[in-house]
C-alpha positions as CSV (number, residue, x, y, z in Angstrom):
1,M,-2.7,-48.2,-146.3
2,N,-5.1,-45.9,-145.4
3,I,-3.4,-45.1,-141.9
4,P,-5.5,-42.3,-140.1
5,F,-3.3,-38.9,-139.4
6,W,-4.0,-35.4,-137.8
7,K,-2.2,-32.5,-139.2
8,M,-1.5,-30.4,-136.5
9,S,0.1,-27.2,-135.9
10,G,2.0,-25.4,-133.4
11,S,2.8,-21.7,-133.7
12,G,3.3,-22.7,-137.5
13,N,5.3,-25.8,-136.7
14,D,3.3,-28.6,-138.6
15,F,3.2,-32.6,-137.8
16,V,1.6,-35.3,-139.3
17,I,0.4,-37.4,-135.9
18,I,0.1,-41.3,-136.0
19,D,-1.6,-43.9,-133.4
20,F,1.4,-46.3,-133.5
21,T,-0.2,-48.7,-131.1
22,K,-3.5,-49.0,-133.8
23,H,-1.6,-48.4,-137.0
24,P,1.9,-49.7,-136.5
25,I,4.8,-49.4,-139.2
26,D,7.8,-51.8,-139.5
27,Y,10.1,-49.7,-137.4
28,E,13.0,-50.2,-140.2
29,K,10.7,-48.0,-142.6
30,I,10.0,-45.8,-140.6
31,P,12.4,-42.9,-141.9
32,D,11.8,-43.4,-145.7
33,F,7.9,-43.3,-144.2
34,V,8.6,-39.7,-143.1
35,S,10.7,-38.2,-145.4
36,K,8.0,-39.3,-148.3
37,V,5.0,-37.8,-146.1
38,C,6.8,-34.8,-145.1
39,R,7.3,-34.2,-148.5
40,R,5.2,-30.5,-149.5
41,G,2.8,-31.1,-152.9
42,L,3.9,-34.3,-153.3
43,S,2.6,-36.0,-150.1
44,V,0.7,-34.0,-146.8
45,G,3.7,-31.9,-146.6
46,A,5.0,-31.2,-142.7
47,D,8.0,-30.3,-140.5
48,G,8.2,-33.9,-138.8
49,V,6.3,-36.6,-138.0
50,I,5.1,-38.3,-134.3
51,F,4.2,-41.0,-133.1
52,V,2.2,-42.1,-130.3
53,E,3.0,-45.3,-128.5
54,Q,2.2,-47.0,-125.2
55,S,3.7,-46.3,-122.1
56,K,5.1,-48.2,-118.7
57,I,6.6,-45.1,-116.9
58,A,3.5,-42.2,-118.2
59,D,0.5,-41.9,-119.7
60,Y,2.0,-42.6,-123.4
61,A,5.2,-42.2,-125.4
62,W,6.6,-40.7,-128.1
63,H,8.8,-40.5,-130.7
64,Y,9.6,-37.6,-133.1
65,Y,10.9,-37.7,-137.0
66,N,12.0,-34.4,-138.6
67,A,11.4,-34.5,-142.4
68,D,14.7,-36.2,-143.5
69,G,13.2,-39.5,-141.5
70,G,16.0,-38.5,-139.0
71,E,14.7,-38.9,-134.7
72,V,15.7,-36.2,-132.1
73,A,14.5,-36.5,-128.7
74,M,12.8,-33.8,-128.2
75,C,10.5,-31.0,-130.0
76,G,8.8,-28.2,-128.7
77,N,6.0,-27.8,-131.0
78,G,5.6,-31.0,-131.3
79,S,5.0,-32.0,-127.7
80,R,2.2,-29.6,-127.3
81,C,0.8,-30.8,-130.6
82,V,0.9,-34.3,-129.5
83,A,-0.4,-33.4,-125.7
84,R,-3.8,-32.3,-127.3
85,F,-3.7,-35.1,-129.5
86,A,-3.7,-37.1,-126.5
87,Y,-6.1,-35.4,-125.0
88,E,-8.7,-35.6,-127.8
89,N,-8.1,-39.0,-128.6
90,K,-9.0,-39.9,-124.4
91,I,-5.6,-41.5,-124.5
92,A,-4.5,-39.1,-121.5
93,K,-6.5,-36.7,-119.5
94,A,-5.5,-33.0,-119.8
95,Q,-3.2,-33.5,-117.5
96,Q,-0.4,-35.7,-118.6
97,S,3.0,-37.5,-118.3
98,I,4.8,-38.2,-121.9
99,E,7.8,-40.5,-122.2
100,T,10.1,-38.9,-124.3
101,L,13.9,-39.3,-125.5
102,A,14.5,-36.8,-123.3
103,G,12.8,-38.1,-120.7
104,I,9.2,-37.7,-119.3
105,I,7.8,-34.1,-119.5
106,H,4.5,-32.9,-118.4
107,A,2.0,-31.5,-120.2
108,E,-1.7,-29.4,-119.5
109,V,-4.0,-28.6,-122.2
110,S,-6.6,-26.0,-122.0
111,G,-8.6,-26.0,-124.8
112,N,-6.5,-25.5,-127.9
113,R,-3.3,-23.8,-126.0
114,V,-1.2,-26.5,-124.0
115,R,1.7,-25.4,-121.5
116,V,4.0,-28.1,-121.3
117,Q,7.2,-28.5,-118.9
118,L,10.5,-29.5,-120.8
119,P,13.3,-31.3,-119.5
120,D,16.5,-29.1,-117.9
121,P,19.0,-27.7,-120.1
122,T,22.4,-28.9,-120.8
123,D,25.5,-27.8,-121.9
124,L,25.5,-23.9,-121.4
125,R,28.5,-22.3,-123.6
126,L,28.0,-18.1,-124.0
127,H,30.6,-16.3,-126.3
128,L,31.6,-19.5,-128.7
129,K,33.7,-18.2,-132.0
130,I,32.2,-19.9,-134.6
131,E,34.4,-19.1,-137.9
132,I,32.4,-18.7,-141.1
133,E,34.2,-18.2,-144.7
134,G,37.0,-16.3,-142.2
135,V,34.5,-14.0,-140.4
136,V,34.4,-14.5,-136.8
137,H,30.9,-14.6,-135.2
138,E,30.3,-15.2,-131.5
139,G,27.2,-17.5,-130.9
140,H,25.7,-19.1,-127.4
141,F,25.3,-22.8,-127.2
142,V,22.8,-24.8,-124.9
143,N,21.4,-28.3,-125.6
144,T,17.3,-28.0,-124.6
145,G,16.8,-31.4,-125.6
146,V,17.8,-31.2,-129.1
147,P,21.1,-28.5,-129.5
148,H,20.8,-25.0,-130.2
149,V,23.3,-21.9,-131.4
150,V,21.9,-18.4,-130.6
151,Y,23.0,-15.1,-132.3
152,F,21.9,-11.7,-131.2
153,V,21.1,-9.2,-134.6
154,D,20.4,-5.7,-134.9
155,D,18.0,-6.2,-137.4
156,I,16.1,-10.1,-137.7
157,E,14.3,-9.3,-141.4
158,K,17.8,-8.5,-142.7
159,C,20.0,-11.9,-141.3
160,D,21.2,-14.4,-143.7
161,L,19.3,-17.0,-142.4
162,V,19.8,-20.0,-144.5
163,K,23.5,-19.4,-145.5
164,L,24.8,-19.0,-142.0
165,G,21.7,-21.2,-140.7
166,R,23.5,-23.8,-142.1
167,A,27.0,-23.6,-142.2
168,T,26.4,-23.2,-138.7
169,R,24.4,-26.5,-138.5
170,Y,27.5,-28.1,-140.0
171,H,30.1,-26.6,-138.5
172,P,32.4,-28.4,-136.7
173,L,31.8,-27.2,-133.6
174,F,29.0,-29.1,-133.2
175,A,29.9,-32.2,-135.0
176,P,28.9,-35.1,-135.4
177,S,24.8,-34.0,-134.6
178,G,25.1,-30.3,-135.9
179,T,23.0,-27.8,-134.3
180,N,19.6,-25.7,-135.2
181,T,20.8,-22.0,-135.5
182,N,18.4,-19.4,-134.4
183,F,18.6,-15.9,-134.8
184,V,17.4,-13.3,-131.8
185,Q,16.6,-9.4,-132.1
186,I,16.3,-8.2,-128.1
187,I,12.8,-6.0,-128.3
188,N,12.2,-5.7,-124.8
189,R,13.0,-7.1,-121.2
190,N,10.7,-9.5,-121.7
191,Q,10.0,-9.8,-125.3
192,I,12.5,-11.0,-128.2
193,K,12.2,-11.8,-131.9
194,I,13.3,-15.1,-133.3
195,R,14.0,-16.7,-136.8
196,T,15.3,-20.4,-136.6
197,Y,17.0,-22.8,-139.0
198,E,16.4,-26.0,-138.4
199,R,19.0,-29.3,-138.7
200,G,16.5,-32.3,-140.5
201,V,14.4,-29.9,-141.8
202,E,17.2,-27.7,-143.4
203,D,15.1,-24.2,-143.6
204,E,13.8,-22.1,-141.9
205,T,10.7,-22.7,-140.0
206,L,7.8,-20.9,-139.0
207,A,8.5,-21.5,-135.2
208,C,10.6,-23.6,-132.8
209,G,9.6,-24.4,-129.7
210,T,13.4,-25.7,-128.6
211,G,15.3,-23.1,-130.3
212,S,12.5,-20.4,-128.5
213,V,13.4,-21.8,-125.3
214,A,16.9,-21.4,-125.8
215,A,17.1,-18.1,-127.0
216,A,15.0,-16.9,-123.8
217,M,17.5,-18.6,-121.7
218,I,20.6,-17.2,-123.2
219,A,19.0,-14.3,-123.2
220,T,18.6,-14.0,-119.4
221,A,21.8,-15.4,-118.8
222,L,24.0,-12.3,-121.1
223,G,21.3,-10.2,-118.7
224,K,19.4,-8.7,-121.4
225,T,16.0,-10.5,-120.2
226,T,14.0,-11.4,-117.5
227,P,11.4,-14.2,-117.3
228,P,8.6,-15.5,-118.6
229,L,9.3,-14.1,-121.8
230,Q,7.0,-13.4,-125.0
231,V,8.9,-15.0,-128.3
232,M,7.6,-13.7,-131.1
233,T,7.8,-16.7,-133.8
234,Q,8.2,-16.2,-137.6
235,S,4.6,-17.2,-137.8
236,Q,3.8,-13.8,-135.8
237,I,2.6,-15.9,-133.1
238,M,3.7,-15.7,-129.5
239,L,4.9,-18.2,-127.6
240,C,5.5,-17.6,-123.9
241,V,8.8,-18.7,-121.8
242,D,9.1,-19.2,-118.3
243,F,12.2,-21.2,-115.9
244,K,14.1,-21.0,-112.9
245,Q,17.7,-19.5,-113.4
246,N,19.6,-19.9,-110.5
247,A,23.6,-18.7,-111.8
248,A,24.5,-20.5,-114.7
249,T,21.5,-23.3,-114.3
250,F,17.6,-23.4,-115.1
251,S,15.1,-25.5,-114.1
252,K,11.4,-25.8,-114.0
253,V,11.0,-25.0,-118.1
254,Y,7.9,-24.3,-119.0
255,L,6.8,-23.6,-122.5
256,E,3.3,-22.5,-123.8
257,G,1.2,-21.4,-126.9
258,D,-1.3,-23.2,-129.6
259,A,-1.7,-26.2,-131.1
260,R,-4.0,-26.5,-133.3
261,I,-6.2,-29.0,-135.0
262,I,-5.6,-28.1,-139.1
263,Y,-7.2,-31.6,-140.1
264,K,-8.0,-35.1,-140.0
265,G,-7.2,-37.8,-143.3
266,A,-6.0,-40.9,-144.1
267,L,-2.4,-41.7,-146.4
268,S,-3.2,-43.9,-149.1
269,E,-0.4,-45.8,-151.0
270,E,-0.4,-42.5,-153.2
271,A,1.4,-40.2,-150.2
272,L,4.0,-42.6,-150.7
């Protein structure tokens, strides 16, 4: 064992990052490995694990796994953390391209802040009627690399996040892959607050990059906001979201925020 790793945090979303080129793991064992490493109190603890690999079409490739061991195509905060990891380890320069399952994305590292250009969103659906336990809720959906539902609330601290978030995550409307669930409060034309229930973590996380992008886009599509937007996460760390809008389509999507190195270590057998 003794696999070197970095623990990093993007606005409160925390990750274990491993250079897969130097320390490969049997692909069949990765889901079990990830779920064990992400256990808080028994191992390192994280929202997910990122593996950095070589790429023939970008500076490098990465694969992201949620805490439950399931692989997903994109993670906004994770992409910022892996960009700084690659820069600090001389895998890529400050301006870099990254191969992901959602396509090639681009990042720019400046100290502990990283700006990434994410894939253009797909499958925008507004004014969905989502029935849960006999109550119909109005939600809005968009895929920003991963699927997201957005609910607008008057007071973000009073929403029943886990109950409604989990019920939405498993709702038949979003089967079979499920969805992340975001609760959003409008502060003004250029600022919103957000809380997110993340699938794969199956609980609230302190921040969600793709969720912040989804919330900003949907709020703008409904005429509530104008980009660029400041998005206050549950960690009380602000993310900046910017994009171009043409009717119901969006392009040139950017997410900017912190990417912190928490510590560096090596995994022992007892961590698993």
